[in-house]
N, C-alpha and C positions, 0 to 999 in steps of 0.2 A: 184349869189343867185336873187333869184326872192322876189320884198320885197312883194308883196301880199303874197305869201307863207309864208313869215317869219311873217309877220303880222296877218294872221289867224292860225298858229301854236301858237301865243302865247295869243291867247285868250283861250284855252284851248282845251283837246283832243275833246269832245263831238264838237264842235263847228268845230273843222279841220276836224273830220271824215265826218259832213254836207258838209262841202267846199270839201272833196274829192271827194265824193259819186255823188254831183253837176256836179264836174267837168268831171269824168268817165264818166257820163249820157251823157255829152256832146261830149266828144272823151273817149274812149275805153283806148289808147295808151296814155292818160296820164298823165304827171310823175311829181312829185314836186321835184322843185330844191332848195334844204336849205344847197347848196354847202358854205362854208365857214360863216354860220352861227354862231350864237352866240348864244347854245341853253343852258347853264349851267343852273343848278337849274329849268329847264322845266319841266313843268307836261307834260310828254308824254305817261303817264299811259294808254293802251288800243289802243293808236295813231294808226291809220292806214298809214302806211309807208312805204307800198310796191312797191318797184321800184324807191323809194327819191334817189334822188341824195344826199348824206351827207356830199361827199369829202371836207376833212378840217374844218367840223364842229366841234365846241366844244362842246359835248353831257357830259360833266364833271358834276355830281352830279345831271343828270336830272332822271328823274322818270322815267325809260323804262318797268317797269315792265307792261308784258302783251302787251307791242308796238307789232305789224306785222311789221317785217324789213325785210320780204322776199326778196329777189333781189335788196336789196336796196343797193345802192354804199356805202362803208365804209370806202375807202381808204383815211388811214391820218387823219381820226375821231378823236376825243380826248375823252375818256372815263375812269371815274375813278373807282379804285376798282377792275380793273381787274385782276385775280391772275396772277400769273407767270405759263405757262406752262412746263411740263417736256421739255427738250432739244430732247428728245426722241419720244415726242408725238405721232407723224405721226408714228413710229415704232412701238409702243404701241398698236396704234388702227388696225394697218395692222395686227398685231400677234391675239388681243383679237377677230374681228370679224372671223377669220377663224375657232373660236372653233365653236363645235355643237350647233347650235340654240343660237349662241350671235348676230345675227345682224337681223335686222327686221327695214327695211327704211321707213316704217309707220308706227312707235312708237319711239319717242324721248326715253324713257324709259320702255319698255314692262314688264319688270322686272331686278331686279338687277342683273341679268348675257345677257339679253337680250336687246341690245339699237341700236338706229340709229347711223349713224358715229356723227352727233353733240352729243348724248346722249353720246358717249364713251370719247369724246374728254373733256365732263364733269366731266364722273365719271374717267376717269384718271387723271384729275387736281388737285392737294388740294386746296379747295375751292372753286372748281368749282363749285358742287350742291347749294354753299350759295350764289356764283354769279348769277348764274341761277336765284335762287328763288326770289330774287333784282330786273333781268332783263327779260330774256323772254330767250327760250329754244333757239332757234335761235340765239339770239344775242350771247352768252354764246358762243354757241359754234360754231361760225364764229369765234370772235377776240379770240377763245383758238385754233382753228386749221383752220384758213383763206385758209390755201391752199385746205381743202377739199369742202368749201363752196356751191361751185359750184356743187358738187354731190348730196347735200342734200336733196333733192328731188327726188333722181332717185330711182331704183329697187337694188335688194340686188344684182343680176348679174354684174349691172354697179360698184356701189358701190366696189364691191370685184376684179373686174377685173383693176381697175383703180387706187386701193391702193396698188396693187402687187409691184409696184417699191418703194414702202418705207417698205418691209420686208427686215430685215438682211438678207447680202450674206448666212451665214450657217441655214437659212430655211429651203431649200428645204433637204440639208442634216439632218437634225434634224427629220423632218418627215421621212424620209427614214429608221432613225436607229430605230425608236419607233415603 
């Protein structure tokens, strides 16, 4: 962990975001290193954590509402209140997005029957929408379906192609019968 990064984030989101803008102004590829950081109960509301290294960070009870965690490394990070995803969530998502007009990778929740991959993970998980409201759409989706988070900013065609492997074995047969 970079001590400067940790100290800056402890000052709060507005100070942190100003620091991030300054660092990215100097170096476009700059990445925050908060690996192993103890951020329990931290106020990270609306914090810019894009591309941040949060591996093994303790984020239990941190306020992450509106935080931008796109492409953040979240491996082994600890979060509180994450709902338990159904064991067949990836299969449910793969089937759901193949329904007519059910996938829109440009919108987390376009309507009740059309979502992106993260939106479907949230919608199909009991307690998912409540967790999303406490954190962010990206974080909720990434924690519920980490196997899909690398696809969250891809197009519909790519998402459909990459999720074929999660379809049930008899899915093709069901389509032919109907």
